[in-house]
N, C-alpha and C positions, 0 to 999 in steps of 0.2 A: 624652829625659827631661824638660828643662825647658820644651819646647814642651808637653808633656800637662800639666805643673803648670801653667804659664799658664793653658791652656786651661780645666781643671778650675777654677780660682780665678776665672777672669773668668766662667765660665757660674753659679758659686755666687754672685758678687757680683750679678749680673743676676736671678738666681733671687730673692735675699735683698730687694732692694729692691724687687722687683715683688709680694711678698707684701702683703696689704693690712694684716697687723697691723705690718709695717714702718711705713707710713705714719700709723697710727691711733697707734702708739706717740710718734712724732716730735710729733703734734698735741698729744696728751696732756702729753707732756714741756713744750713750749712755752707750753700752758694753765696748768701748775704754776708753772714759772719765774715767769711774768706774776704769777699770783697770789700768790709769796712775796713781792713787794712789798708787798702789804697785809697779809698774815699777820705780816710780820716787823715790823709797827707797834705790835703789842702787847707790848712789853718795857718793863722799868723802866731799862735800860742803853741800850747803843748799837745801835740797830736795825739799822744796816747790816753789823754783824757776824754777826746773826742771818740776815741776807739771804745773806751769803757762805756760812754753815754750811747753809741750806736749799736754795741753788742747788746747791752740790756734793754733797748728799746726793740730790736729785732726779735729778742727773746720773747718779751712781752706780747708784740704782735702776732709772733707764730702762735702762742698759746691763745689768743683771742680768737683767730681765724680756725684752729685744730678744736677749740671747743664748741665753736657755732657748728663746724661740718659734722663733728663727731658725735655731738647729741642729737642732731638731727638724724644722723644716720643710725643709732641705735634704738632711738624710741620714736620720732614721727616715722619712720617708715614701716617700724612694726605694727604701729597703729593704723597707719593706711592700707597696710597688706593684712591686717587683721591677724597677724601672727600672735598679738599679744594676749590673744583669748586663750592661747594653749597654757599660758602661765597662770593669767589670774582666774581661770576658770577652776583651778586648783586651790586647796588650800592656802594661798599667798596672797596677802592683802595689798591693796594699792600702793599703801605708804612704804610697806617692805620691799616691792616691786622697784619702786622710785628710789628708795635708799639703796639697793642692791645696782641699780643701773649707775648711780651718780660714784659709787667707790669703784665700780669698774672703769668708768671713765676718767675718774681722777688718777687711778693707777696707771692707765694709758699715757695720760697727761704726765706723770711725774717722770716716766719712762722718756718720752719725747723731750721734756725740759731738760733731764739730767744729760740726755746725749748732746742736745745742743749746750749746754753749760761746758760739756768737755771740749767741744770744739771752739767754745768761746775762750776757755783759760788757756787752749793751744795758741789761739790767736793773739792774748795777752803776752804769752811767752816770745811769740814771733815779734809783738810789736812793730810799730810802723817805721817803715824805711824813711829815715831822716834825710838821706842823700842816694843817689844812683848807685854810688860806689858802695853802699851799706850791703855786707853779705845775707844771704837769706839765712833764715833760721832751720838748717838741716835737722837738727832733732825731732823740732815740730813737725816738719815736712815728713821725715822718713819713718819715724816712730810714731807719731800722732794721726796724720794723714793717711801713712801707708797702712796702718792696722786697721782704719775703717774701710778703705778700698779693699784689702784682704778679706774682710768681714762680707762685704757686698759680693766679692768673687766667689767665695764659699756658700752663699745662698743662693748665686744665680747657678752654681753647679747642681748644687741640691735640688732646684726647682727643674733643671733640665735633664739630670739622670735619675731622680726619685719623686720627680712630680711634688714636692714639698711646696707649700705657697710661700712665695716669696717674701712678701713683706714681715710675716710673721718669724721667718727664719731667718732674714736678715737681721731684726732686731736680735734674736738670740744670738747670732754670732758678732755682730759689732757691739754690743753692749760691754762683752767682757775684753773683747781684743781691744777696744778704743780705751778702755778705762786701765787697762797694762800699758798701751802705748802711751797715756796721759802722763802716768806715774814713773814712767821709764823717762820721758821727757823730762821731768821735774829734776831730774839727777844731772842734767847737762847743761851747759850754757848754749849760747846760739852756734858755736863752733865745735861743737861735740867735745869741750873738755868738762871733765867732772866738776861739778859746782854742789852747794850746798843744797839740800832738798828743797825745792819750790822756791828758790831764791829770789827767780824772775817773776814769780807769780804776784799777784796783788794781795796775798795774804789772807788772812781771817776775814776782813772787811769784804771781800770779794764774795765768801760764803755767805755771809749775812745779807749784803745785797741780792744775792740769787735766791735765799730763805724766802725774803721778803716778797719778792717778786713773785716767789709761786704760790704765795699765799693769796696775791691779787689776782693771779690765774685761777685759783681754787675758788674764788669769789664769781669770776666770770663764768665758769664751768657750771657752778650751782645755778646761775641767772641762764644760761644756756638751756640746762636741761628743764627749768621751770617753764621758760617759754616755749621749748619744743613739745609741750605736751598739749598744746593748743595750736600750733602755727608751724610753718614749713621751714625751708633752710635760709631763705633770703630774710623774712622778717626776724628770725633768729639772731643772723647775724647784724642785722640792724640795732635789735635791742641790746645786743652786748657791746656793739659799738658806742651805742648810745650812754650806756652805764659808764664805760671805761671815760669817754669824753668827759661826762658830766661829773666823774668822780676827781677827774685830773683840773676842772676848774672849779670844782666845788668851793673852794676857799675864797675865789674871786667873785664869785656869782652869789653863794649864800654866805658863806662864813663870814665877810665883812657887815653884812646886813641883818646877822641874827639877833643882834641886840634891840634893833628898831623895828624888825618886822618878825611877827608869830610864824607866818607862813616859811620864810626864810629859814628861820630858826628849826622849824619842823623838817623840811626839805635837807637841812645840811645835817640831820641826824639820820635820815631814812636812806638817802644816797652815800654809798661807800666811797670814804674819801681815799682815793687811791695814791694820793701824795704821801700818805703816810707810810706806803710800801716803797716809795721811790727813795733811794739813797744814794743815787750816782752824784746828785748835787753835793752831798755830804763829802763824799769820797773825793771827789774833785778838790772839795776845799781843805782836804787832809783832816777831817774831822771824824774822828772815831765813834761808831754808833755802838752802844753797849749791848750786849746780848740780852739783858733785860728788856731792851726795848723791843727786841724781837718776839719775847713772852707776851708782852702786854699787846703788841699788835696782833699777834695771834689770835689773842680773847677776842680782839675788836673782829679779825675776819672770821671767827666761828660764830660770831651772831651774826654776822652778813650772811654768811653760808646758811644759817638755820633758817633764818628768815627766809630766804630766796626758795630753799628746799619746801619748806612749810606752804609757801604760796603755790609752789609745783604742786604739792600734794592736793591743796585745795581745787585747785584748776583740774586736776587729773581725776579727781573723784568723781565728777560729773561730766567727765568725757566719754562720750559714746565710742564704743570700741568694738560693738557686735555689728 
């Protein structure tokens, strides 16, 4: 049973990162994160606080689109092409098959989120140029961005000379190189002078904010997989977007009426409250979020993920795949 689960998860992970949309969304996310440095310069207050908000929002939207497109790619297409029969015709139950798909999908999501987060903290290291005379952050550009470009160049060479799949090879090269480049950047200030490690980063609060944000993406991925058992790409994307929007407005639409309306109280508990995972406002107000909050929110996310996957199993059990 465990062997089958790992095999399905591994195959799903490889299938996900080899999809062209996976690489395209990663490149678009990286481009938007870099562009946020320039967009955040048009405020009347602290530009770097807006850069924080824009960066976290960009990663959340990237996770939304990646979850919807990847879920339909690894499940809906298999059902439509009837290739799923080769697996469930063997002694592999449908719940086990769906659990393996989710593990593989969320592993691919974690790799994409990690790469996006590395680029984000490089942008936070660079920070917004307050004046036109401000120098660029050359450590972030040469060590950080340069390592990512080097990884893409090596992947392109491997694809050209050895016929390797570009997307998966690029991930294999960029992941360690960008990690090393980011750690090296943390040792310098913006003028390449040695500085205390990670002094110019936002500290542990940024890690907590990113961790909570990924929990929200895990919920969206579970919803995407559940919906993709019955519907295609567009309905899955609409369902994920609806859950995300409803989660952000849950306090306003249902929360304030839950004491007066039973329906509002029920919907407030059923719909995942994404506000619990959004700590950018707390960071902007310089309020520290304790690690214990992440643990309790993780339990809350686990319940919603389990509920979404159980609904997906119920939908998939009666789905005709032959």
